[in-house]
C-alpha positions in Angstrom: -2.7 67.6 131.7 -2.0 71.3 132.3 0.9 70.5 134.6 2.3 68.2 132.0 2.3 71.1 129.5 4.1 73.3 132.1 6.7 70.6 132.5 7.2 70.2 128.8 7.5 74.0 128.4 10.1 73.9 131.2 12.1 71.3 129.3 12.0 73.5 126.2 13.1 76.4 128.3 16.1 74.5 129.5 16.8 73.6 125.9 16.7 77.2 124.6 18.7 78.5 127.5 21.5 76.0 126.8 21.0 76.7 123.0 21.9 80.3 123.7 25.3 79.2 124.9 25.9 77.0 121.9 24.7 79.6 119.5 27.4 82.0 120.6 25.3 85.1 120.3 23.3 83.7 117.4 26.5 83.4 115.3 26.2 79.6 114.9 23.4 78.8 112.4 22.1 75.4 113.6 22.4 76.2 117.3 20.5 79.5 116.6 17.8 77.7 114.7 17.5 75.1 117.5 17.3 77.9 120.1 14.6 79.8 118.3 12.5 76.7 117.7 12.7 75.6 121.4 11.9 79.2 122.5 8.7 79.0 120.4 7.8 75.5 121.7 8.4 76.6 125.3 5.9 79.5 124.9 3.4 77.3 123.1 3.4 74.7 125.9 3.3 77.4 128.6 0.3 79.0 126.9 -1.5 75.6 126.9 -0.6 75.0 130.6 -1.9 78.3 131.8 -5.5 77.6 130.7 -6.4 76.2 134.1 -3.4 77.0 136.3 -3.0 80.5 137.8 -0.5 82.4 135.6 1.7 83.4 138.6 2.0 79.8 139.7 2.6 78.4 136.2 5.2 81.1 135.4 7.1 80.6 138.6 7.1 76.8 138.2 8.1 77.2 134.5 11.0 79.5 135.3 12.0 77.5 138.4 12.3 74.2 136.5 14.1 76.1 133.7 16.6 77.7 136.1 17.3 74.5 138.0 17.7 72.4 134.8 19.9 75.0 133.2 22.1 75.4 136.3 22.5 71.6 136.6 23.3 71.3 132.9 25.9 74.1 133.3 27.5 72.3 136.2 27.7 69.0 134.3 28.6 70.1 130.8 30.1 73.6 131.1 32.1 72.9 134.3 30.3 75.7 136.2 30.7 76.0 139.9 29.6 73.0 142.0 29.9 74.7 145.5 27.7 73.2 148.2 26.0 76.6 148.8 25.0 76.8 145.1 23.5 73.3 145.3 21.6 74.2 148.5 20.1 77.2 146.7 19.1 75.0 143.8 17.3 72.7 146.2 15.5 75.7 147.7 14.2 76.5 144.2 13.1 72.9 143.9 11.3 73.2 147.3 9.6 76.3 146.1 8.4 74.6 142.9 7.0 71.7 144.9 5.3 74.1 147.3 3.7 76.0 144.5 2.5 72.8 142.9 1.1 71.4 146.1 -0.8 74.6 147.0 -2.1 75.3 143.5 -5.8 74.8 142.8 -5.1 74.3 139.0 
């Protein structure tokens, strides 16, 4: 169950990172509210997940999934760079996430 909490926290992390873009520096009310709520939910689920998972592993997986998800979202919806080398590095982050999960005792 703890890994599910980490995954949910990661989805909220992607949400608040994207929300930052839409909030335009917290000048857009609804996007700002969305961003703040998803930030809080991300931390709540992260705190639930780290009960039985080493903090270093949980944090690395949380930020890794968040980074990958945010980068992919940016490529799809914000027309950010889609260079092959960028995609290769995204896959390296995914490989690191999988490696941490497979070697974790939590």
